[in-house]
PyMOL Python script that loads the backbone (N, CA, C, O; Angstrom):
from pymol import cmd

cmd.read_pdbstr("""\
ATOM      1  N   MET A   1      -2.855   3.152  20.889  1.00  0.00           N
ATOM      2  CA  MET A   1      -2.027   3.940  19.919  1.00  0.00           C
ATOM      3  C   MET A   1      -3.268   4.804  18.958  1.00  0.00           C
ATOM      4  O   MET A   1      -3.760   4.452  17.886  1.00  0.00           O
ATOM      5  N   CYS A   2      -3.624   6.364  19.988  1.00  0.00           N
ATOM      6  CA  CYS A   2      -4.492   7.137  19.169  1.00  0.00           C
ATOM      7  C   CYS A   2      -3.309   8.012  18.019  1.00  0.00           C
ATOM      8  O   CYS A   2      -2.112   8.198  18.241  1.00  0.00           O
ATOM      9  N   PRO A   3      -4.044   8.414  16.860  1.00  0.00           N
ATOM     10  CA  PRO A   3      -3.342   9.189  15.309  1.00  0.00           C
ATOM     11  C   PRO A   3      -3.350  10.165  16.214  1.00  0.00           C
ATOM     12  O   PRO A   3      -4.022  10.063  17.240  1.00  0.00           O
ATOM     13  N   PRO A   4      -2.693  11.103  15.976  1.00  0.00           N
ATOM     14  CA  PRO A   4      -2.794  12.618  16.072  1.00  0.00           C
ATOM     15  C   PRO A   4      -3.933  13.131  15.657  1.00  0.00           C
ATOM     16  O   PRO A   4      -4.640  12.480  14.888  1.00  0.00           O
ATOM     17  N   LEU A   5      -4.312  14.419  16.107  1.00  0.00           N
ATOM     18  CA  LEU A   5      -5.174  14.504  15.455  1.00  0.00           C
ATOM     19  C   LEU A   5      -5.950  15.211  14.292  1.00  0.00           C
ATOM     20  O   LEU A   5      -7.117  15.263  13.903  1.00  0.00           O
ATOM     21  N   GLU A   6      -4.184  15.964  13.763  1.00  0.00           N
ATOM     22  CA  GLU A   6      -4.758  16.186  12.317  1.00  0.00           C
ATOM     23  C   GLU A   6      -5.167  14.935  11.510  1.00  0.00           C
ATOM     24  O   GLU A   6      -6.246  14.723  10.957  1.00  0.00           O
ATOM     25  N   VAL A   7      -4.045  14.138  11.566  1.00  0.00           N
ATOM     26  CA  VAL A   7      -4.498  12.962  10.929  1.00  0.00           C
ATOM     27  C   VAL A   7      -6.272  11.980  11.324  1.00  0.00           C
ATOM     28  O   VAL A   7      -7.120  11.565  10.534  1.00  0.00           O
ATOM     29  N   PHE A   8      -6.230  11.936  12.510  1.00  0.00           N
ATOM     30  CA  PHE A   8      -8.330  12.132  12.602  1.00  0.00           C
ATOM     31  C   PHE A   8      -8.510  12.272  11.773  1.00  0.00           C
ATOM     32  O   PHE A   8      -8.623  11.650  10.717  1.00  0.00           O
ATOM     33  N   THR A   9      -8.646  14.224  12.543  1.00  0.00           N
ATOM     34  CA  THR A   9      -9.352  15.320  11.568  1.00  0.00           C
ATOM     35  C   THR A   9      -9.660  15.037  10.163  1.00  0.00           C
ATOM     36  O   THR A   9     -10.761  14.892   9.632  1.00  0.00           O
ATOM     37  N   HIS A  10      -7.955  14.962   9.438  1.00  0.00           N
ATOM     38  CA  HIS A  10      -8.446  14.298   7.896  1.00  0.00           C
ATOM     39  C   HIS A  10      -9.314  13.648   7.619  1.00  0.00           C
ATOM     40  O   HIS A  10     -10.370  14.031   7.114  1.00  0.00           O
ATOM     41  N   HIS A  11      -8.827  11.885   8.080  1.00  0.00           N
ATOM     42  CA  HIS A  11      -9.954  11.068   8.039  1.00  0.00           C
ATOM     43  C   HIS A  11     -11.267  10.980   7.872  1.00  0.00           C
ATOM     44  O   HIS A  11     -11.939  10.443   6.992  1.00  0.00           O
ATOM     45  N   MET A  12     -11.798  12.104   9.675  1.00  0.00           N
ATOM     46  CA  MET A  12     -13.563  11.941   9.497  1.00  0.00           C
ATOM     47  C   MET A  12     -13.555  12.979   8.345  1.00  0.00           C
ATOM     48  O   MET A  12     -14.534  12.786   7.623  1.00  0.00           O
ATOM     49  N   LYS A  13     -12.912  13.846   7.993  1.00  0.00           N
ATOM     50  CA  LYS A  13     -13.032  15.181   7.154  1.00  0.00           C
ATOM     51  C   LYS A  13     -12.944  13.963   6.136  1.00  0.00           C
ATOM     52  O   LYS A  13     -12.805  14.745   5.195  1.00  0.00           O
ATOM     53  N   ARG A  14     -12.897  12.473   5.391  1.00  0.00           N
ATOM     54  CA  ARG A  14     -12.548  12.811   4.374  1.00  0.00           C
ATOM     55  C   ARG A  14     -14.024  11.545   4.195  1.00  0.00           C
ATOM     56  O   ARG A  14     -14.550  11.717   3.095  1.00  0.00           O
ATOM     57  N   LEU A  15     -14.435  10.873   4.676  1.00  0.00           N
ATOM     58  CA  LEU A  15     -15.194  10.405   5.915  1.00  0.00           C
ATOM     59  C   LEU A  15     -16.301  10.826   5.926  1.00  0.00           C
ATOM     60  O   LEU A  15     -17.268  10.068   6.012  1.00  0.00           O
ATOM     61  N   SER A  16     -16.461  12.680   5.808  1.00  0.00           N
ATOM     62  CA  SER A  16     -18.367  13.054   5.833  1.00  0.00           C
ATOM     63  C   SER A  16     -18.908  12.503   7.118  1.00  0.00           C
ATOM     64  O   SER A  16     -20.102  12.440   7.410  1.00  0.00           O
ATOM     65  N   ILE A  17     -17.362  11.906   8.241  1.00  0.00           N
ATOM     66  CA  ILE A  17     -18.446  11.481   9.839  1.00  0.00           C
ATOM     67  C   ILE A  17     -18.374  13.235  10.827  1.00  0.00           C
ATOM     68  O   ILE A  17     -17.715  14.010  11.520  1.00  0.00           O
ATOM     69  N   ARG A  18     -18.998  13.085  10.491  1.00  0.00           N
ATOM     70  CA  ARG A  18     -19.254  14.509  11.859  1.00  0.00           C
ATOM     71  C   ARG A  18     -19.232  14.461  13.502  1.00  0.00           C
ATOM     72  O   ARG A  18     -19.939  13.698  14.160  1.00  0.00           O
ATOM     73  N   ARG A  19     -18.370  15.333  14.012  1.00  0.00           N
ATOM     74  CA  ARG A  19     -19.421  15.503  15.507  1.00  0.00           C
ATOM     75  C   ARG A  19     -20.466  14.947  15.787  1.00  0.00           C
ATOM     76  O   ARG A  19     -20.728  14.538  16.918  1.00  0.00           O
ATOM     77  N   THR A  20     -20.795  14.904  15.353  1.00  0.00           N
ATOM     78  CA  THR A  20     -22.449  15.309  16.045  1.00  0.00           C
ATOM     79  C   THR A  20     -23.460  14.259  15.015  1.00  0.00           C
ATOM     80  O   THR A  20     -24.617  14.407  14.621  1.00  0.00           O
ATOM     81  N   ASP A  21     -22.035  12.704  14.702  1.00  0.00           N
ATOM     82  CA  ASP A  21     -22.943  12.150  14.049  1.00  0.00           C
ATOM     83  C   ASP A  21     -23.411  10.634  14.886  1.00  0.00           C
ATOM     84  O   ASP A  21     -22.342  10.212  15.327  1.00  0.00           O
ATOM     85  N   GLU A  22     -24.091  10.034  15.132  1.00  0.00           N
ATOM     86  CA  GLU A  22     -24.301   8.703  15.765  1.00  0.00           C
ATOM     87  C   GLU A  22     -23.185   7.825  15.120  1.00  0.00           C
ATOM     88  O   GLU A  22     -22.392   8.176  14.246  1.00  0.00           O
ATOM     89  N   ILE A  23     -23.261   6.917  15.577  1.00  0.00           N
ATOM     90  CA  ILE A  23     -21.460   5.747  14.777  1.00  0.00           C
ATOM     91  C   ILE A  23     -22.138   4.590  16.201  1.00  0.00           C
ATOM     92  O   ILE A  23     -22.403   4.581  17.403  1.00  0.00           O
ATOM     93  N   VAL A  24     -22.139   3.776  15.015  1.00  0.00           N
ATOM     94  CA  VAL A  24     -22.684   2.181  15.735  1.00  0.00           C
ATOM     95  C   VAL A  24     -21.292   1.032  15.135  1.00  0.00           C
ATOM     96  O   VAL A  24     -21.435   0.219  14.222  1.00  0.00           O
ATOM     97  N   LEU A  25     -20.417   1.184  15.671  1.00  0.00           N
ATOM     98  CA  LEU A  25     -19.478  -0.251  15.650  1.00  0.00           C
ATOM     99  C   LEU A  25     -19.837  -1.303  16.062  1.00  0.00           C
ATOM    100  O   LEU A  25     -20.731  -1.534  16.877  1.00  0.00           O
ATOM    101  N   TYR A  26     -18.682  -2.510  15.141  1.00  0.00           N
ATOM    102  CA  TYR A  26     -19.789  -4.161  15.547  1.00  0.00           C
ATOM    103  C   TYR A  26     -18.046  -4.797  15.109  1.00  0.00           C
ATOM    104  O   TYR A  26     -17.398  -4.124  14.308  1.00  0.00           O
ATOM    105  N   ASP A  27     -17.654  -5.610  15.481  1.00  0.00           N
ATOM    106  CA  ASP A  27     -17.190  -6.766  14.685  1.00  0.00           C
ATOM    107  C   ASP A  27     -17.791  -8.045  14.480  1.00  0.00           C
ATOM    108  O   ASP A  27     -18.845  -8.372  15.025  1.00  0.00           O
ATOM    109  N   THR A  28     -17.241  -8.663  13.822  1.00  0.00           N
ATOM    110  CA  THR A  28     -17.647  -9.738  12.812  1.00  0.00           C
ATOM    111  C   THR A  28     -17.384 -10.959  12.965  1.00  0.00           C
ATOM    112  O   THR A  28     -17.610 -11.950  12.271  1.00  0.00           O
ATOM    113  N   LEU A  29     -16.401 -10.651  14.881  1.00  0.00           N
ATOM    114  CA  LEU A  29     -15.730 -11.656  15.438  1.00  0.00           C
ATOM    115  C   LEU A  29     -15.807 -11.639  16.637  1.00  0.00           C
ATOM    116  O   LEU A  29     -14.900 -10.911  17.041  1.00  0.00           O
ATOM    117  N   GLY A  30     -16.502 -12.115  17.629  1.00  0.00           N
ATOM    118  CA  GLY A  30     -16.627 -11.719  18.783  1.00  0.00           C
ATOM    119  C   GLY A  30     -16.105 -10.293  19.441  1.00  0.00           C
ATOM    120  O   GLY A  30     -16.411  -9.412  18.637  1.00  0.00           O
ATOM    121  N   CYS A  31     -15.525  -9.798  20.437  1.00  0.00           N
ATOM    122  CA  CYS A  31     -15.605  -8.619  21.231  1.00  0.00           C
ATOM    123  C   CYS A  31     -13.722  -8.217  20.501  1.00  0.00           C
ATOM    124  O   CYS A  31     -12.889  -8.533  21.350  1.00  0.00           O
ATOM    125  N   PHE A  32     -13.226  -7.775  19.511  1.00  0.00           N
ATOM    126  CA  PHE A  32     -12.668  -7.316  18.457  1.00  0.00           C
ATOM    127  C   PHE A  32     -10.955  -6.066  19.214  1.00  0.00           C
ATOM    128  O   PHE A  32      -9.987  -5.949  19.966  1.00  0.00           O
ATOM    129  N   SER A  33     -11.973  -5.415  17.999  1.00  0.00           N
ATOM    130  CA  SER A  33     -11.540  -4.214  18.079  1.00  0.00           C
ATOM    131  C   SER A  33     -12.770  -2.952  18.581  1.00  0.00           C
ATOM    132  O   SER A  33     -12.464  -2.021  19.326  1.00  0.00           O
ATOM    133  N   SER A  34     -13.939  -3.119  18.103  1.00  0.00           N
ATOM    134  CA  SER A  34     -14.825  -2.098  18.400  1.00  0.00           C
ATOM    135  C   SER A  34     -15.056  -1.751  19.516  1.00  0.00           C
ATOM    136  O   SER A  34     -16.123  -1.139  19.539  1.00  0.00           O
ATOM    137  N   GLN A  35     -14.439  -1.852  20.809  1.00  0.00           N
ATOM    138  CA  GLN A  35     -14.014  -1.748  21.546  1.00  0.00           C
ATOM    139  C   GLN A  35     -13.466  -0.422  21.760  1.00  0.00           C
ATOM    140  O   GLN A  35     -14.150   0.576  21.988  1.00  0.00           O
ATOM    141  N   ARG A  36     -12.001  -0.462  21.662  1.00  0.00           N
ATOM    142  CA  ARG A  36     -11.405  -0.036  21.584  1.00  0.00           C
ATOM    143  C   ARG A  36     -11.062   1.716  20.425  1.00  0.00           C
ATOM    144  O   ARG A  36     -10.615   2.843  20.639  1.00  0.00           O
ATOM    145  N   ALA A  37     -11.899   0.542  18.630  1.00  0.00           N
ATOM    146  CA  ALA A  37     -12.712   1.993  17.937  1.00  0.00           C
ATOM    147  C   ALA A  37     -13.482   2.998  19.260  1.00  0.00           C
ATOM    148  O   ALA A  37     -13.418   4.227  19.243  1.00  0.00           O
ATOM    149  N   PHE A  38     -14.121   2.287  20.248  1.00  0.00           N
ATOM    150  CA  PHE A  38     -15.135   2.835  20.767  1.00  0.00           C
ATOM    151  C   PHE A  38     -14.693   4.148  21.252  1.00  0.00           C
ATOM    152  O   PHE A  38     -15.276   5.179  20.915  1.00  0.00           O
ATOM    153  N   PHE A  39     -13.406   4.134  22.245  1.00  0.00           N
ATOM    154  CA  PHE A  39     -12.554   4.344  23.042  1.00  0.00           C
ATOM    155  C   PHE A  39     -11.843   5.366  22.568  1.00  0.00           C
ATOM    156  O   PHE A  39     -11.399   6.260  23.289  1.00  0.00           O
ATOM    157  N   MET A  40     -11.676   5.299  21.242  1.00  0.00           N
ATOM    158  CA  MET A  40     -10.850   6.192  20.731  1.00  0.00           C
ATOM    159  C   MET A  40     -11.356   7.460  19.841  1.00  0.00           C
ATOM    160  O   MET A  40     -10.798   8.555  19.777  1.00  0.00           O
ATOM    161  N   LEU A  41     -13.102   6.865  18.858  1.00  0.00           N
ATOM    162  CA  LEU A  41     -13.145   8.421  19.042  1.00  0.00           C
ATOM    163  C   LEU A  41     -14.450   8.884  20.154  1.00  0.00           C
ATOM    164  O   LEU A  41     -15.269   9.781  19.953  1.00  0.00           O
ATOM    165  N   ARG A  42     -14.373   8.114  21.190  1.00  0.00           N
ATOM    166  CA  ARG A  42     -14.875   9.341  22.441  1.00  0.00           C
ATOM    167  C   ARG A  42     -13.790  10.141  23.353  1.00  0.00           C
ATOM    168  O   ARG A  42     -14.111  11.063  24.102  1.00  0.00           O
ATOM    169  N   TYR A  43     -12.760   9.769  23.224  1.00  0.00           N
ATOM    170  CA  TYR A  43     -11.052  10.346  23.150  1.00  0.00           C
ATOM    171  C   TYR A  43     -11.565  11.664  22.100  1.00  0.00           C
ATOM    172  O   TYR A  43     -11.226  12.764  22.536  1.00  0.00           O
ATOM    173  N   PHE A  44     -12.085  11.681  21.206  1.00  0.00           N
ATOM    174  CA  PHE A  44     -11.564  12.810  20.475  1.00  0.00           C
ATOM    175  C   PHE A  44     -13.338  13.410  20.489  1.00  0.00           C
ATOM    176  O   PHE A  44     -13.967  13.796  19.505  1.00  0.00           O
ATOM    177  N   GLY A  45     -13.631  13.361  21.346  1.00  0.00           N
ATOM    178  CA  GLY A  45     -14.964  13.439  21.253  1.00  0.00           C
ATOM    179  C   GLY A  45     -16.340  13.237  21.315  1.00  0.00           C
ATOM    180  O   GLY A  45     -17.215  13.779  21.990  1.00  0.00           O
ATOM    181  N   LEU A  46     -16.370  11.982  20.133  1.00  0.00           N
ATOM    182  CA  LEU A  46     -17.620  11.751  19.373  1.00  0.00           C
ATOM    183  C   LEU A  46     -18.408  11.661  20.807  1.00  0.00           C
ATOM    184  O   LEU A  46     -17.854  11.318  21.852  1.00  0.00           O
ATOM    185  N   GLU A  47     -19.668  11.992  20.701  1.00  0.00           N
ATOM    186  CA  GLU A  47     -20.534  11.843  21.630  1.00  0.00           C
ATOM    187  C   GLU A  47     -21.495  10.379  21.576  1.00  0.00           C
ATOM    188  O   GLU A  47     -22.020   9.870  22.566  1.00  0.00           O
ATOM    189  N   ASN A  48     -21.569   9.909  20.320  1.00  0.00           N
ATOM    190  CA  ASN A  48     -23.304   9.085  20.281  1.00  0.00           C
ATOM    191  C   ASN A  48     -22.095   8.145  19.502  1.00  0.00           C
ATOM    192  O   ASN A  48     -21.472   8.214  18.443  1.00  0.00           O
ATOM    193  N   VAL A  49     -22.144   7.358  20.514  1.00  0.00           N
ATOM    194  CA  VAL A  49     -20.642   6.453  19.814  1.00  0.00           C
ATOM    195  C   VAL A  49     -21.275   5.038  20.576  1.00  0.00           C
ATOM    196  O   VAL A  49     -21.417   4.897  21.790  1.00  0.00           O
ATOM    197  N   LYS A  50     -21.661   3.885  19.342  1.00  0.00           N
ATOM    198  CA  LYS A  50     -22.538   3.267  20.383  1.00  0.00           C
ATOM    199  C   LYS A  50     -22.127   1.490  19.607  1.00  0.00           C
ATOM    200  O   LYS A  50     -22.142   1.183  18.415  1.00  0.00           O
ATOM    201  N   ILE A  51     -21.723   0.428  21.075  1.00  0.00           N
ATOM    202  CA  ILE A  51     -21.755  -0.704  19.899  1.00  0.00           C
ATOM    203  C   ILE A  51     -22.320  -1.539  19.840  1.00  0.00           C
ATOM    204  O   ILE A  51     -22.992  -2.101  20.706  1.00  0.00           O
ATOM    205  N   LEU A  52     -22.050  -1.914  18.187  1.00  0.00           N
ATOM    206  CA  LEU A  52     -23.550  -2.904  18.454  1.00  0.00           C
ATOM    207  C   LEU A  52     -23.470  -5.131  18.852  1.00  0.00           C
ATOM    208  O   LEU A  52     -23.036  -6.129  18.276  1.00  0.00           O
ATOM    209  N   ASN A  53     -24.216  -4.792  20.183  1.00  0.00           N
ATOM    210  CA  ASN A  53     -23.877  -6.284  20.922  1.00  0.00           C
ATOM    211  C   ASN A  53     -24.733  -7.728  20.287  1.00  0.00           C
ATOM    212  O   ASN A  53     -25.825  -7.986  19.780  1.00  0.00           O
ATOM    213  N   GLY A  54     -23.684  -8.323  20.612  1.00  0.00           N
ATOM    214  CA  GLY A  54     -23.704  -9.195  19.517  1.00  0.00           C
ATOM    215  C   GLY A  54     -22.562 -10.151  18.689  1.00  0.00           C
ATOM    216  O   GLY A  54     -22.035 -11.259  18.786  1.00  0.00           O
ATOM    217  N   GLY A  55     -22.542  -8.709  17.630  1.00  0.00           N
ATOM    218  CA  GLY A  55     -21.551  -8.312  16.735  1.00  0.00           C
ATOM    219  C   GLY A  55     -22.768  -8.321  15.598  1.00  0.00           C
ATOM    220  O   GLY A  55     -23.973  -8.077  15.653  1.00  0.00           O
ATOM    221  N   ILE A  56     -21.478  -8.889  14.109  1.00  0.00           N
ATOM    222  CA  ILE A  56     -22.972  -8.036  13.231  1.00  0.00           C
ATOM    223  C   ILE A  56     -23.783 -10.133  12.566  1.00  0.00           C
ATOM    224  O   ILE A  56     -24.802 -10.512  11.987  1.00  0.00           O
ATOM    225  N   GLU A  57     -23.140 -10.486  12.864  1.00  0.00           N
ATOM    226  CA  GLU A  57     -23.689 -12.335  13.071  1.00  0.00           C
ATOM    227  C   GLU A  57     -25.146 -12.344  13.169  1.00  0.00           C
ATOM    228  O   GLU A  57     -25.903 -12.645  12.246  1.00  0.00           O
ATOM    229  N   LYS A  58     -25.597 -11.886  14.715  1.00  0.00           N
ATOM    230  CA  LYS A  58     -26.336 -11.204  15.796  1.00  0.00           C
ATOM    231  C   LYS A  58     -27.203 -10.935  14.919  1.00  0.00           C
ATOM    232  O   LYS A  58     -28.069 -11.641  14.401  1.00  0.00           O
ATOM    233  N   TRP A  59     -26.669  -8.912  14.657  1.00  0.00           N
ATOM    234  CA  TRP A  59     -27.477  -8.844  13.354  1.00  0.00           C
ATOM    235  C   TRP A  59     -28.302  -9.202  12.146  1.00  0.00           C
ATOM    236  O   TRP A  59     -29.319  -9.013  11.478  1.00  0.00           O
ATOM    237  N   LYS A  60     -27.533  -9.641  12.266  1.00  0.00           N
ATOM    238  CA  LYS A  60     -28.219  -9.984  10.681  1.00  0.00           C
ATOM    239  C   LYS A  60     -28.681 -11.791  10.705  1.00  0.00           C
ATOM    240  O   LYS A  60     -29.346 -12.196   9.751  1.00  0.00           O
ATOM    241  N   SER A  61     -28.324 -12.693  11.719  1.00  0.00           N
ATOM    242  CA  SER A  61     -29.300 -13.435  12.532  1.00  0.00           C
ATOM    243  C   SER A  61     -31.277 -12.972  12.694  1.00  0.00           C
ATOM    244  O   SER A  61     -32.368 -13.531  12.585  1.00  0.00           O
ATOM    245  N   GLU A  62     -30.709 -11.622  13.006  1.00  0.00           N
ATOM    246  CA  GLU A  62     -32.231 -10.687  13.341  1.00  0.00           C
ATOM    247  C   GLU A  62     -32.505 -10.409  12.691  1.00  0.00           C
ATOM    248  O   GLU A  62     -33.153  -9.379  12.879  1.00  0.00           O
ATOM    249  N   GLY A  63     -32.441 -10.744  11.604  1.00  0.00           N
ATOM    250  CA  GLY A  63     -32.690  -9.730   9.684  1.00  0.00           C
ATOM    251  C   GLY A  63     -33.288  -8.572   9.526  1.00  0.00           C
ATOM    252  O   GLY A  63     -34.295  -8.047   9.050  1.00  0.00           O
ATOM    253  N   GLY A  64     -31.661  -8.215  10.470  1.00  0.00           N
ATOM    254  CA  GLY A  64     -31.590  -6.060  10.448  1.00  0.00           C
ATOM    255  C   GLY A  64     -30.663  -6.159   9.259  1.00  0.00           C
ATOM    256  O   GLY A  64     -29.840  -7.036   8.998  1.00  0.00           O
ATOM    257  N   LEU A  65     -30.947  -5.188   8.674  1.00  0.00           N
ATOM    258  CA  LEU A  65     -30.364  -4.892   6.637  1.00  0.00           C
ATOM    259  C   LEU A  65     -28.573  -4.962   7.455  1.00  0.00           C
ATOM    260  O   LEU A  65     -28.081  -5.086   8.576  1.00  0.00           O
ATOM    261  N   VAL A  66     -28.009  -4.742   5.625  1.00  0.00           N
ATOM    262  CA  VAL A  66     -27.054  -4.897   5.872  1.00  0.00           C
ATOM    263  C   VAL A  66     -26.651  -3.866   4.041  1.00  0.00           C
ATOM    264  O   VAL A  66     -27.464  -3.310   3.302  1.00  0.00           O
ATOM    265  N   GLU A  67     -25.435  -3.967   3.918  1.00  0.00           N
ATOM    266  CA  GLU A  67     -24.848  -3.579   2.974  1.00  0.00           C
ATOM    267  C   GLU A  67     -23.617  -4.161   2.156  1.00  0.00           C
ATOM    268  O   GLU A  67     -22.788  -4.639   2.930  1.00  0.00           O
ATOM    269  N   SER A  68     -23.323  -4.242   1.085  1.00  0.00           N
ATOM    270  CA  SER A  68     -21.824  -4.935   0.568  1.00  0.00           C
ATOM    271  C   SER A  68     -21.204  -4.320  -0.748  1.00  0.00           C
ATOM    272  O   SER A  68     -22.209  -4.024  -1.394  1.00  0.00           O
ATOM    273  N   GLY A  69     -20.567  -4.113  -1.185  1.00  0.00           N
ATOM    274  CA  GLY A  69     -20.099  -3.798  -2.081  1.00  0.00           C
ATOM    275  C   GLY A  69     -18.775  -3.154  -1.891  1.00  0.00           C
ATOM    276  O   GLY A  69     -18.092  -3.593  -0.966  1.00  0.00           O
ATOM    277  N   PRO A  70     -18.292  -2.169  -2.626  1.00  0.00           N
ATOM    278  CA  PRO A  70     -16.683  -1.312  -2.754  1.00  0.00           C
ATOM    279  C   PRO A  70     -17.390  -0.220  -1.630  1.00  0.00           C
ATOM    280  O   PRO A  70     -18.574   0.073  -1.460  1.00  0.00           O
ATOM    281  N   ILE A  71     -16.137   0.256  -0.935  1.00  0.00           N
ATOM    282  CA  ILE A  71     -16.738   1.492  -0.161  1.00  0.00           C
ATOM    283  C   ILE A  71     -16.000   2.416  -1.151  1.00  0.00           C
ATOM    284  O   ILE A  71     -14.849   2.224  -1.543  1.00  0.00           O
ATOM    285  N   ILE A  72     -16.897   3.567  -1.554  1.00  0.00           N
ATOM    286  CA  ILE A  72     -17.246   4.780  -1.983  1.00  0.00           C
ATOM    287  C   ILE A  72     -17.143   6.283  -1.256  1.00  0.00           C
ATOM    288  O   ILE A  72     -18.009   7.086  -0.907  1.00  0.00           O
ATOM    289  N   ASP A  73     -15.405   6.293  -1.177  1.00  0.00           N
ATOM    290  CA  ASP A  73     -15.364   7.667  -0.012  1.00  0.00           C
ATOM    291  C   ASP A  73     -17.044   9.486  -0.208  1.00  0.00           C
ATOM    292  O   ASP A  73     -17.149  10.150  -1.239  1.00  0.00           O
ATOM    293  N   PRO A  74     -17.690   9.649   0.709  1.00  0.00           N
ATOM    294  CA  PRO A  74     -18.722   9.972   0.688  1.00  0.00           C
ATOM    295  C   PRO A  74     -18.784  11.425  -0.280  1.00  0.00           C
ATOM    296  O   PRO A  74     -17.792  11.431  -1.007  1.00  0.00           O
ATOM    297  N   PRO A  75     -19.463  12.386  -0.455  1.00  0.00           N
ATOM    298  CA  PRO A  75     -19.086  13.367  -0.710  1.00  0.00           C
ATOM    299  C   PRO A  75     -18.916  14.679   0.435  1.00  0.00           C
ATOM    300  O   PRO A  75     -19.975  14.614   1.059  1.00  0.00           O
ATOM    301  N   HIS A  76     -18.447  15.350   0.774  1.00  0.00           N
ATOM    302  CA  HIS A  76     -18.175  16.580   1.683  1.00  0.00           C
ATOM    303  C   HIS A  76     -19.657  16.224   2.587  1.00  0.00           C
ATOM    304  O   HIS A  76     -20.718  15.845   2.091  1.00  0.00           O
ATOM    305  N   VAL A  77     -19.372  16.468   4.026  1.00  0.00           N
ATOM    306  CA  VAL A  77     -21.073  16.889   4.178  1.00  0.00           C
ATOM    307  C   VAL A  77     -20.904  18.090   5.075  1.00  0.00           C
ATOM    308  O   VAL A  77     -20.470  17.833   6.198  1.00  0.00           O
ATOM    309  N   GLU A  78     -21.211  19.586   4.744  1.00  0.00           N
ATOM    310  CA  GLU A  78     -20.794  19.869   6.169  1.00  0.00           C
ATOM    311  C   GLU A  78     -21.261  20.011   7.675  1.00  0.00           C
ATOM    312  O   GLU A  78     -22.380  19.699   8.084  1.00  0.00           O
ATOM    313  N   GLY A  79     -20.498  20.394   8.236  1.00  0.00           N
ATOM    314  CA  GLY A  79     -21.190  20.336  10.318  1.00  0.00           C
ATOM    315  C   GLY A  79     -20.157  20.602  10.412  1.00  0.00           C
ATOM    316  O   GLY A  79     -19.463  21.242   9.622  1.00  0.00           O
ATOM    317  N   ASP A  80     -19.567  19.617  12.561  1.00  0.00           N
ATOM    318  CA  ASP A  80     -18.845  20.101  13.266  1.00  0.00           C
ATOM    319  C   ASP A  80     -18.415  18.823  12.684  1.00  0.00           C
ATOM    320  O   ASP A  80     -19.110  17.898  12.264  1.00  0.00           O
ATOM    321  N   TYR A  81     -16.408  19.016  12.770  1.00  0.00           N
ATOM    322  CA  TYR A  81     -15.576  17.802  12.749  1.00  0.00           C
ATOM    323  C   TYR A  81     -14.537  18.879  12.984  1.00  0.00           C
ATOM    324  O   TYR A  81     -13.624  19.054  12.176  1.00  0.00           O
ATOM    325  N   ASN A  82     -14.685  19.681  14.203  1.00  0.00           N
ATOM    326  CA  ASN A  82     -14.460  19.987  14.874  1.00  0.00           C
ATOM    327  C   ASN A  82     -13.921  19.350  16.335  1.00  0.00           C
ATOM    328  O   ASN A  82     -14.362  19.747  17.413  1.00  0.00           O
ATOM    329  N   PHE A  83     -12.932  18.332  16.211  1.00  0.00           N
ATOM    330  CA  PHE A  83     -12.527  17.252  17.558  1.00  0.00           C
ATOM    331  C   PHE A  83     -11.394  17.234  18.154  1.00  0.00           C
ATOM    332  O   PHE A  83     -11.198  16.450  19.083  1.00  0.00           O
TER     333      PHE A  83
END
""", "prot")
cmd.dss("prot")
cmd.show_as("cartoon", "prot")
cmd.util.cbc("prot")
cmd.orient("prot")
């Protein structure tokens, strides 16, 4: 199920994720939910959405950079939030 457009837009604005941003999704244990998120984002009009092949563990094993720590709401960024 997808959230109502108003709810989706509210959370995307809160996270400063614009319609034109590049979004890379990944799972931590095999293929679990990244596919669902991919189709939901595409449903709401985001076009530059990708799924990381092999998940986060493969990324780390190949030397990919990761960040950790508390999630802090980013400052609002102007841009296209017309989902």
